[in-house]
C-alpha positions as CSV (number, residue, x, y, z in Angstrom):
1,X,95.2,87.1,183.5
2,X,93.8,89.0,180.6
3,X,96.4,87.5,178.3
4,X,95.6,84.0,179.3
5,X,91.8,84.4,178.9
6,X,92.2,86.0,175.6
7,X,94.6,82.9,174.5
8,X,92.1,80.3,175.8
9,X,89.1,82.0,173.6
10,X,91.0,81.8,170.7
11,X,91.9,78.3,171.1
12,X,88.3,77.4,172.1
13,X,86.6,79.4,169.2
14,X,89.5,79.1,166.5
15,X,89.5,83.1,166.0
16,X,92.4,84.2,163.8
17,X,92.3,81.0,162.1
18,X,92.3,81.0,158.2
19,X,88.8,81.2,156.9
20,X,87.9,78.3,154.6
21,X,87.9,78.4,150.7
22,X,85.3,80.8,149.3
23,X,84.2,82.4,152.7
24,X,83.8,86.2,153.1
25,X,85.1,87.9,156.1
26,X,82.6,89.7,158.5
27,X,81.2,93.1,157.3
28,X,82.9,92.3,153.5
29,X,80.8,91.2,150.6
30,X,82.3,89.2,148.0
31,X,85.1,90.6,145.8
32,X,84.2,91.2,142.1
33,X,86.1,89.3,139.4
34,X,86.6,90.4,135.5
35,X,88.7,89.4,132.8
36,X,90.4,91.5,130.1
37,X,90.3,91.3,126.4
38,X,93.6,90.4,124.6
39,X,94.7,91.3,121.1
40,X,97.6,90.0,119.4
41,X,99.1,89.2,115.8
42,X,98.7,85.2,115.0
43,X,102.1,85.1,114.0
44,X,104.3,83.6,111.2
45,X,106.3,80.4,112.0
46,X,109.8,81.3,111.6
47,X,112.9,79.1,110.5
48,X,113.9,76.5,113.0
49,X,110.4,76.7,114.9
50,X,108.5,73.4,115.6
51,X,105.6,72.5,113.7
52,X,103.1,73.8,115.0
53,X,104.3,76.9,116.6
54,X,102.2,79.2,119.0
55,X,102.0,82.5,119.9
56,X,100.8,82.9,123.6
57,X,97.8,84.8,124.7
58,X,98.0,86.0,128.1
59,X,94.6,87.0,129.8
60,X,94.7,88.7,133.2
61,X,91.9,87.8,135.4
62,X,91.6,90.5,138.3
63,X,89.6,90.8,141.5
64,X,88.3,93.9,143.0
65,X,87.3,94.0,147.1
66,X,85.9,96.7,149.2
67,X,88.3,98.9,151.2
68,X,89.9,97.0,154.3
69,X,88.7,93.7,152.6
70,X,90.2,90.8,150.8
71,X,89.0,88.6,148.1
72,X,88.9,85.1,149.0
73,X,86.9,82.5,146.6
74,X,87.5,81.1,143.3
75,X,86.0,81.4,139.6
76,X,86.4,78.5,136.6
77,X,87.2,79.5,133.1
78,X,87.0,77.9,129.7
79,X,87.6,79.1,126.1
80,X,84.9,79.1,123.7
81,X,84.7,79.4,119.7
82,X,83.6,82.8,118.5
83,X,80.8,82.7,115.7
84,X,82.0,83.6,113.1
85,X,85.8,83.0,114.5
86,X,88.3,81.0,115.3
87,X,87.8,77.2,116.2
88,X,89.8,75.1,117.9
89,X,91.9,73.4,117.8
90,X,92.6,74.5,114.3
91,X,93.3,78.0,115.0
92,X,94.1,77.7,119.0
93,X,94.3,75.0,121.9
94,X,91.4,75.0,124.0
95,X,92.0,75.3,127.7
96,X,90.2,75.2,130.9
97,X,90.6,75.4,134.7
98,X,89.9,77.1,137.7
99,X,91.5,80.0,139.7
100,X,91.6,81.0,143.5
101,X,92.2,83.4,145.6
102,X,93.0,83.0,149.6
103,X,93.2,86.7,151.1
104,X,95.4,88.3,148.2
105,X,94.4,90.6,145.7
106,X,96.8,89.8,142.9
107,X,95.7,89.3,139.4
108,X,96.0,85.5,137.6
109,X,97.0,84.8,134.1
110,X,95.1,82.6,131.6
111,X,97.5,81.5,128.9
112,X,95.7,80.5,125.6
113,X,98.2,78.9,122.7
114,X,97.4,80.2,119.3
115,X,98.5,78.5,116.3
116,X,101.0,80.3,114.0
117,X,100.7,79.8,110.1
118,X,101.4,81.6,107.1
119,X,98.3,81.9,105.6
120,X,96.4,84.9,104.9
121,X,93.1,84.9,106.6
122,X,90.4,87.4,108.0
123,X,91.1,88.6,111.8
124,X,89.1,86.3,114.0
125,X,88.1,85.9,117.7
126,X,87.9,83.5,120.3
127,X,86.6,83.7,123.9
128,X,87.6,83.1,127.3
129,X,84.7,82.8,129.5
130,X,84.6,82.9,133.4
131,X,82.0,80.9,134.8
132,X,80.9,79.1,138.4
133,X,82.0,81.9,140.8
134,X,82.3,80.7,144.5
135,X,82.6,83.4,147.2
136,X,83.2,85.9,144.3
137,X,80.6,87.9,141.8
138,X,81.1,88.1,138.2
139,X,81.8,92.0,137.2
140,X,82.8,90.9,133.3
141,X,82.8,87.2,132.6
142,X,83.9,87.0,128.9
143,X,87.0,88.4,127.2
144,X,88.0,88.2,123.6
145,X,91.0,86.9,122.1
146,X,91.5,88.9,118.8
147,X,93.8,87.2,116.6
148,X,95.0,89.5,114.0
149,X,96.3,88.1,110.5
150,X,99.6,89.5,110.0
151,X,100.2,87.8,106.5
152,X,97.9,90.1,104.3
153,X,94.3,89.3,104.1
154,X,93.0,90.5,107.4
155,X,95.3,93.8,106.8
156,X,98.8,94.8,105.4
157,X,100.9,92.2,105.7
158,X,103.6,92.8,108.7
159,X,107.1,93.0,107.4
160,X,109.9,94.0,109.8
161,X,113.3,95.7,108.6
162,X,116.1,97.9,109.4
163,X,116.9,101.3,108.4
164,X,119.6,101.5,105.4
165,X,123.3,102.1,106.4
166,X,124.1,103.9,109.6
167,X,126.7,106.1,110.9
168,X,126.9,106.4,114.6
169,X,129.0,109.0,116.8
170,X,128.1,109.2,120.4
171,X,125.0,107.0,120.6
172,X,123.7,104.3,118.2
173,X,120.3,103.4,117.6
174,X,119.2,101.6,114.3
175,X,115.8,101.9,113.2
176,X,113.4,98.9,113.3
177,X,110.4,99.5,111.0
178,X,107.0,98.0,109.8
179,X,105.8,100.2,106.9
180,X,103.1,101.1,108.9
181,X,101.3,101.3,112.3
182,X,101.1,98.1,114.5
183,X,97.7,96.8,115.5
184,X,99.1,95.0,118.2
185,X,102.7,94.8,119.7
186,X,105.3,93.5,117.5
187,X,108.8,92.4,119.2
188,X,111.7,91.4,117.0
189,X,115.1,90.2,118.3
190,X,118.7,91.8,117.1
191,X,122.1,91.2,117.4
192,X,125.4,92.4,116.6
193,X,127.9,90.9,114.0
194,X,131.7,92.0,113.6
195,X,133.3,93.4,110.5
196,X,136.8,93.4,110.2
197,X,139.5,92.2,112.5
198,X,140.0,95.7,114.6
199,X,139.0,95.9,118.3
200,X,135.1,97.1,118.3
201,X,134.3,100.3,119.4
202,X,130.7,99.0,120.9
203,X,129.4,96.5,122.9
204,X,128.5,93.3,121.3
205,X,124.8,92.2,121.4
206,X,124.2,88.5,121.5
207,X,120.5,88.7,121.8
208,X,118.3,92.0,122.9
209,X,114.7,93.0,121.7
210,X,112.6,95.8,120.2
211,X,109.0,96.0,121.0
212,X,106.8,98.1,118.7
213,X,103.7,99.1,120.4
214,X,100.2,99.4,119.1
215,X,99.9,102.5,116.7
216,X,103.7,103.0,116.1
217,X,105.3,102.0,112.9
218,X,108.8,101.3,114.4
219,X,111.3,101.4,117.1
220,X,114.9,101.5,117.6
221,X,117.6,98.9,118.3
222,X,120.2,100.1,121.0
223,X,124.0,99.4,120.7
224,X,126.0,100.9,123.3
225,X,129.1,102.5,122.1
226,X,132.6,102.5,123.6
227,X,134.5,105.6,125.0
228,X,137.7,106.4,124.0
229,X,138.1,104.3,120.9
230,X,139.9,105.7,118.0
231,X,139.4,105.1,114.5
232,X,136.5,103.7,112.6
233,X,134.7,100.5,113.6
234,X,132.0,98.7,112.0
235,X,129.2,95.7,112.6
236,X,126.4,94.7,111.2
237,X,123.2,94.8,112.8
238,X,121.1,91.9,112.4
239,X,117.2,91.1,113.0
240,X,115.6,87.5,113.7
241,X,113.0,85.9,115.4
242,X,110.0,88.6,114.7
243,X,106.5,88.0,116.8
244,X,104.7,88.6,114.0
245,X,104.8,88.6,110.0
246,X,108.0,88.4,108.4
247,X,111.5,90.0,108.0
248,X,112.1,92.2,105.2
249,X,115.7,93.6,105.3
250,X,117.1,91.9,108.3
251,X,120.4,93.3,108.3
252,X,122.1,96.9,108.1
253,X,125.7,97.8,108.2
254,X,126.8,100.2,110.9
255,X,129.8,102.6,111.0
256,X,131.1,104.4,114.0
257,X,132.8,107.2,113.5
258,X,135.6,108.6,116.3
259,X,134.9,111.8,118.0
260,X,131.4,113.6,117.0
């Protein structure tokens, strides 16, 4: 009898149904919403890239609700030129839209396309602005998109190069350097090219990446070696498609020695 009564109450009063968009659960205040800054190198167009080419700035928008509560609501966003700073559409593609939450606390991403070029220019910001919250409160409504020059005017030019000749035994990691600390993450792709006609003593690489984090001056391109191979084996490690600056010494010859 009690179960039947509860079922009737739920049916008549709508208990347990989803709250309308923007509504806040009883006893819970509005969740707060914030957007985080994003700084990246502008990027230089590479061979074969379309014109124009872009670097994607992905801004994270997060919500924070009280313990036991979930966020429900929406917020709009729009890009704005900074003064002084980047201007659209010459430096970036303007965007505007809306983000919403309906009981989940996951972050959202706003992607802004920044135009790559090969001209030296000052570092320049643009802005991403959160506006018109519904069911939410703004904790941090403004984020800076920091566009770092990688062509030599806003700081040292970014030149991505491999180390010189390399000899490997048990493991093979080829150094990839910038010549100075990175101001933002730098990602570069690499692959192996065979030398000679013998059976390789390594696992060929078609497309892998090295990411050099901010503050670091280099990283390592890893090539897996095969056990039990006899005799020397050689290959070329080649860099391609860097996310910033240009390629310097893009190739290095690697020799694999047996044993060791």
